[in-house]
N, C-alpha and C positions, 0 to 999 in steps of 0.2 A: 799487669804483673801477676804473678801466685809469690802467695803470703801463707806459711805455717800458721794455720790459728791457734793453736797450742801455745806457740813462743810469741803469739800479738793479743793474747788474751783476749781472743775471739774478734768477734765481726762489731762492726760501729759504722757510728751518722756517715751519712755520705757512700759507705758501701754495701755490695749486692751481696752479702755471706750464699753458699753453696757446696757443701758439706765443708770440705777445708778450703774450698778458693775465696778469694774473698776478691772483688772488681769494683776496682774507682771508678766513680762515675764521672765523665771530662765536661769540663768547663767550655769545650768550644763554640763557636759560636756559630753554626748557619742558615740554611732555611730549609723549608720546601714546602712544595706547592699544591696544592690544595685544588681540583680539578671538578668541577658535579657533571657529573654523566648524564648527557643529553641536552646540556645543554653551553658547555664550554668555558661557562665562567669560573673563574682563576683566582685567587689569591695566594696572598705569598705570608708565611707565617715566619720570623725569625725562633729560632730552637734550639737547646743545648743537645748536641749531640747522642746524649741518654735519654733525651724526650720521647714518652713512650705513646701510642695510641690512643690508649687513653686522657692522657695529658691534654691532646688538640682535642680532643671527642671534648672535651669537657669546655675548654674555651669556645669550639664551637658554639653545643649549648647555650652556654649564657648567652651567648649574643643571637643566637637566632632563634631562640627557644622553645626548639627540636627538643625530645629528650635522646641522651646522650647513649643510650643504649639499642636507639633506634636505627641511627647512623655508622654504616660498614665504609669499610676501603677496604680501598685495592691496588696492589702495585706491580708494573708487571714483571714479568721474566720469563727474557726468552720470549714467546708468540702470545704465552698466554695470562690473564692479570689469575691473583690471587689475593686473598679475602687476607690481610693483614688481622693478630688477633690482640688485642688488646694491650698486652703486656709485652710486645712488641717495641724496638726501637719506633718512629716513625721514617717512613721511607718518604725520602727527599721528591721524587714525584707520587702523588695519590691521586685514586679517581676517588671522590664522592657517593654515596647513594645514601637515599634518606632528604635528600633537602633538595627544594626547588632554585634554593635563590640564598648568596651569603648575606644577604640583607635581612632579616627579619620582616614576617610578615603579619601585621598586625590585620583584628578582626575588619570585617567588612558586615554592617547589619543593612540588614533589608527596611527596614523603616530609619527614620529618620530619630536623635539623640534629642530629646527635648527637656530642655532647660526652663526649671521656673525664676522667673526675678532678674528685673535689669539696672541693677545695681551693681555696687562694686564687687562684687565675685563672680555674679551673671557676664558682665561687661568682661571679665578677668577671663571668664571659663572660656566668650566668644574667642578673644585674643590669642590664647594657648590650639584654642580648634587648629583655626586657621595660619598661626605659626607654622603647626603642623601638618597644614594641609590637609587638613578633617574638616568639609564640610555640609557633611552631612545633619544637621543639627538646628532647631527653631529656637530662640528665645521665646517666653510668655508673662507676658509683665499686666497687673493691672491699671497700672498710672498708663496718662496720655503722652508722658515724656522719659525718659531715662533716667537711673538717680539711686533710685530703689527710697526704700518709706523710712527708712533711719533719716535721710537727709531732708527728703519730701513732706511727710507728715511727725515726725516726733520732736523735729528742729526746728525753731520757731526762727523768723526770718532774721533776728539780732545774733545767733548762733556760728559761731564761730566753728574750726580743727582747735579738739585742745593738743593734737599730736602733732609733728613735725609736717609740712608739705614736704620734705624729704624721702617720706616714708609712707606717701600717703598722695598716689596718685596713679594713672592707668599709665606711664610710660616705664610702669618698674618695672626694668628686663632691659637686657647687657643689648637687645639690639638697637635700643629705639632711647633717642636722644633725650635728655635729662628736661622737666621744668626751666621754662626761663626766667619765669620770675623765682624770687628767692623769698619774698617776706613769707614767713615761717608758719602765717595763722590766716589761710587764708576767710572768706564768708562762704555761710553755708552758698549764698547762691553763684557766688565764682567759682564752688565746688561741682555745684549745675552744670553751670556753664562748662566746666570742663568737662564732667562726662558727656555731654555733648558731644564737644566739638571733637574731644578724641573718638567717641564712636563714627563718628561722620569720616575724620582724618582718616582712621584703619578699617574700615569699608564694614562696621559691625552692621546698620539698617538694615542691608538685606536680611537679615539673618532674625529678623527681630519685629516680633506681630505685640504691639503694644494696646491699650485698653483691651486686653481679651483673658478670660479670668478662667483661671484650669479648679475647674467644679471639682470634678471627683476622675477619678481613674479605677479602673479591674483593671489586674492582671491573666495575660491572653493566658493564650497556649504554648508549648514547648516549658524548654526546662532549660535551668544557668543562664548559658550562651544564647540559647536559642528562643528565650521566652520575649516575650513581646506584652504591648502594656494596651490597654486602650483609654485616652483622655476623653473627657466632655467637656467643650471650648463655651467659652461666655461672653458676648460682647458686652464693655461695660457701658459704654454712650448711651448705645440703644439696647435695652435691657427686654427690648418685645423682638428683636432678631430670635431666631431659631438657632438653640441649640446645634455646636457642632463638633463631631464625633473626628477622632483623630487617633491614628496608630504612632506609637512609638517603639524601639528596642529599646531602648533608656531613659529612666529620669533624674535631673541633677535637680534638687529643691533650692533655695537659698532666698530663703525669709527673709533673710537683716536679720537684724538688733532682736534681742524684745522687743513684741511688739506690742502686748498689752500693759496702759498705764494700769501698774495696783492703785484701788480707788479704795477709800476712807471717807465714812462720812462721822462728823462729830455733833459730840450733841450741842445744841444750842446754835450751830449755825442758823438761823431763821430768823435769830435774836440778833444778831452779829452789826446787822446793817452794813457794812466794809462789803468789800474785795474777797470772792473767794472761788478759786478759780489754780487750774492744775498748770505748772509752768513748762506746757510743752502743747505742742498740736499747734501753733498760735492760740492758743485758747486767750488767749489775755493781748488786750494793748496796754503795753507795758508806758503810754504815753498816761496814762490814768493812774499810774502810780509814784509822780512827781512830785517830792514833796512830802511822801505818806510813807508812815511807818510799815515796814514790810515783814511778817512773822515767812520764814521760810520753811518748810517740813523735810526733814530730811537730809543725809548724809551723803550723800552720793554723788556720780559725776556731774548730772544734771544738778540737781541743788547746789552744788558749787558752780558752774556755767551761770548757772540763776543768781548768784549773788555779781558778778559781772554783768551783766544785764542789768542788773536793779541799778547796781551803780552806774550804768552809762547811763541810763535815764534818771540820773538824778531824787534816789527814791532819800527816802531820810533817814532815822534808823534802824537797820537791817537786825532781823535773832533771826538765827537758823539753830531750828530748836531741831534731837536728835537724842535718839535710848541712847546709839554708843556714838562714838567719835571714829570716820573711818581714816586711814592714812589720807592725806590730800597730798600730789609728786609734787615739785616747784618743775617748773618749764626745765632746767639746766638739766635737772637730774632727768626726770624724761628726755634730753640732748641725749645727753652720757650715756644712756644704754638705746638708745638709736641708734646710733653711732660705731657702736660695739661691736668688732668682730668675734671674741671670744663673751661670753656674756659678762654681766657685770654681778659680781657677786653682793647679797644684800645685804653683806655689812656696810660694803661701800656704797650701794641705792641709799640707804639710811645715813650715812656719815653727811655725805653730799646733800642731801638736804638739814644740814645745821645749819647753816645761817640763814636762813629760813622760819625754820621751824624757832629755833634762839629771837627772832623778834615778837613773834605770839606765846611764847613761854610755855609752850606746848614740849614734851618730850616725847618724841616720836618712836624712841626705844620701849615706852612701858604703854604703847595701845596694845590693846588687846588681839589683834590681828601677829602683830611679834612674838615670834618665839624664840629665843635668844638663851646662850651662857650668863653664867653671871659674868664673864670678862668683856660679856658682846666682840668677842672675835668669830661665834659662829650663828645664824639664825636663821631661822624661816618663816616667810611674811604670806599667812592665810587669813584673807578679807573676803567677806561674801560678797562683796561692791569691788568695782573696778575703780582704780584707782579715779580721783577730780584730778585733773591735770593745768595747771594751772598758779598764777605771780596773784590775783585780783585777790583770791581770798586772805590772802597771808597779808597784802597791805591793808586790807577792810578791816580787822580783827587788830591790825599794828596801831594802824592810823583812830583808832574807837569806831568809825563806821558799823561795824558788823561784830557781835558780839554769839560763841558758838553755847547753848546751854543744850549738858548732858542729864538726859533724865531715865531712867531706865522705865518709868511710866508713861514716859508721851505725853502727848496732848493729853488731857483731859477732858477740856468741854469748850466751848464759848459763849462769849453775853457779849454785850451791845462793845462793840469797841474793846475785846478784849482776848488775848488767847491765854487758858488758866491751862499750867501743866501740873502734869501728877505730882510734883514733888512741892507743890502750893504756888507757883509764883506766879505770876498777873503781869503780861504783857500788853502794854496797850498798844495798840498797831489798829490798825486801815487797812488792811492789804494780809490774808491768808493763802501763800502759794505752798501746794503738795508737788514733792517731788520722792513722791513713794516707792519708784521705781519700774520696776515693769517683770511682768510672768510671761511664759509663752504663749501660743498662741496652739492650743488643743487642735486645731483646724487642721495643722498641717501634719501632726501623726493620723488624723482620718482620710488624709487624703492620699498617705503617703504607706498609708495599713502599718504602722508601723505597733512591730509589738516589744520588738526589745531593738537597740544601735547596738551595733556592735562594730565599735569605734562610730565612723561616721556614712555607715553602712545600712543599710531598714535590714533588719530578719535572716542577716547571711546573703544579701542579693547583694552582689556586687556591679548591679543594670541599677539598683536604688541609692542613691546616696541623697544624704540632706543635712548640711553644715549650717548651723549657725554658730557665731562667737560664742565661742565658751564666756559661759559666767565665774565670775569670782576669781582673787590672787593664791595660786599656792604656789611658793616658789622660793627658792634657795639664790638661783640666778637670775637676770633677766638682762635677754637679749634686744629687748624694745616694750616698746606700749605703742607700736600702733597697728594697719592693719594691712598695707601691702605683700609685706613679707608672707603673712599666713595666706593671703588670696591665692597670691602666688603656688603655694605650695598646694596648696586643699584644690585649686582647678588643675595641676599640673597630677596629681596622686589621681584624681576622678577620671583623666582623659588614659592615663597610662594604664591601668589594669579596667579599663572600656577595648583599649588597642587592643591587651595583651592579658586577654581571661587567664593563660595557663600560670603565670605570675600570681595571681590572684589565689588559684587553688592547690600551688603548692608552694607558696613563699607566704603570704596571710595564712589558710584557713590549717595549711598542715602542719609547717614549721610554726607561726604564731599567734595560731589562731589563738592558746590558751592564754598570750600575755596581753593580745587586747580587749582594752573593757571593757565590758559594757553595760547597756544604761536602761534601766525602765520605768514608766511614768509609776510618777505617786498615787496617784488614782487622786490627787485632791489639786496638786496649782503644781506641779512641775510635768509638763508632758518627757515623753522619753527622747526627743531628740533637743529638749535641754539638757548640756552636758555639763559637767565644771570644768576649772583649767589641769587638772588631773587628771580628767579624761582626754584632755585633750591633747595634752602637751604630750601624754605616752603613745598616741594612739597615731601622730606625726610621727614620733621619736623611732617607734617599732619599724612604723613602714619604708619613712625616709632613709631607714639602714640597714634594709635586708634586697631593696632594688639595686645596681649599680649604675643605673639614669637617677633614680632619682639622689643617688649619695655625690653626684656629683652635681646633681642640679642644685640641692643642698647646700655647697661649698661654693658656685658662682653666686644664689644667689645672698648669702652672705657678703659676699661682696660687692654684690649692688647696693646694699644697705647701708652699707661703711663708706662706698665714695657718694652717695648721693647726696648724706648728709654730711660731707665735710666739702663739695660742690658747692649746693645750697648754702649751705650754714658752715662755713669754718665757726671758728670758737667765737674770736671774737667780735666778729658780725652778730653771731648772736647774739651775744652778752650787750652789742650796746642796741639791737632790737627788743632784747628785753628789762634792757634801761628806759629803751624811745617811750616803751606800754605805760610803764612803772610810771612815768613821770605823768605822762598823759592825764592816768587818775590822779595820783597825787595835785597838781592842779587843779579838777575837780573838785578836791576837797579841802584844796587853799584857800577858796571861792566862798564855800562854806563858811570857814575860819576855823577849820581845822586844822590841826599837823600832827607831822609823823615822823616814821625813819625811812632814807633814804633805800637804795636798791642795795642788797645783802650782798649780794655777788661781783665782785672787780675781776679784768680779766687774769687779775693775778687768780684771785683764789679758786676761778673756773680752772685755773690752768693745773694749779695744785692738786685738785681734784684729779682732774684730767692725765696727770702724770698717774698720779695709785692707781689710776684703768690701766693705762701703760704698763704697770710694775704687774699688775694682776695679769693681765693680756702676755705678758712674756711668760710668766711661769705657770698657765695656764697651757704654751705654745713647749714648754721644754718639757714639760709633764707628757704631753702628746706624745715627743718623741720620744722620751725614753721608753715609755712604754709601747710606743712603734717598736723601737730595737729590740 
């Protein structure tokens, strides 16, 4: 149809204007058949009648990784083929030149991909590789068994999972069946058994070399995707064996949690006369603390876990001495975050802690980590240490078994049978357990030749990937407290860019390079690879938002998290397990002549907070839908 542009006020949306003629786009659906020249492979695209050649080139470029400008489209006119211009309407039958397949071709490497670490992420990486038919890789680990140093070295035999099994297992994938057990907090030994069992079930062991240390790495020849690396291997069980040289096309290092215990000696340790130990690495036989008064120094996750362990072994009076209190997270609040589809606001996260904090007389809103407005309607939590998750910490305080002593001056000294706080208080104790946290291992920076971390890549090299769980808490929303949801994301990110390097250069370096956080060592006690929560969250958010496949995976994995939590830990059953565990320790304390409160979360209280979360979730979905429109 022709229109007088002066009478119509000029051209507008949905129309192409050429001088005084306006042509309206048709909304009629039709199809175009694209056939690759030389192979005969065809694909049918649904299109609008006015869809241009360039529109289809862009779609094809996105799915195949080929530059749109490198594609050429031809249509047949009589006995001849004519190349279509980008601005033309796409033909109904088109021959395509510039690609060999409609399936995106991934990068093939001459040498295996080297994965260092057979812990949770390393095993997840192997599973992701095999799921996507990638078999050109080898995993190396110093240990004689799989499971990683966090569980083999740092944890005690009495340690338990602090988060929930529903979000901490190797079955965490939509193609795999969930665990059959529903007890939320398996022990260290049960988790190590799980790693071993699933590694066999999923066929990982042919790709794993245990008792093998990766000692050195040299960057070899080639640049970018053609770069190679030479690593030096050394057997751990027989150190007299000769070293081995191993060529690899990429290195993925998963060193586990922070691995070096922060150590501190106190004046007077030689005169103390009691037990002095670090409450990790199985350094202490906890049977020796039965009936003894114990001072636990520190207030991180391991310190909170040691409260439970000391209570398990019937310690006497317990003191937790710290420079400042970190927020500890009740089990129900951890459950609330881990089951979430859209994240739980920090406001609801803190409010849901109220029943437990009321028991001990602490105001969680007043902690140093909480930054909130006066109305407590908005807040951010910024804490140097991760949350210690558990209920026994609160139980021990409320029953008078544990006293938390907050002293900015910390421990001043020890004397015979006593710990002296900086504020002058003297604690009569028989044992001092140091839980001062962990620091990173500079050997990881040295091995990977780290000058600067770019996201989780070393020196902007997409073939050197280094992930240790980011430290600290920095958030105004909480999507979880556990590890498996992060592990699968890290593994998929590593694999995608190894398979499709052009995405790294075009969408990460060129498009997002100024947004990806960077981190260098402070030269003292923080290696470059040890990044904080903000660095980790920002990196994963940006990368997960620019690659269509990773965007899709993100939605799927949130669904896995939500469904696994509700399948394995439905809210009422979870509360019952929490109460059962609480009652077990209450019975122990009653036998010592003590008394205290019952478990503070009833089914009704739990459902109240869950309903608050559902309201938040619905509001977030409405907001997203409104933004989409």
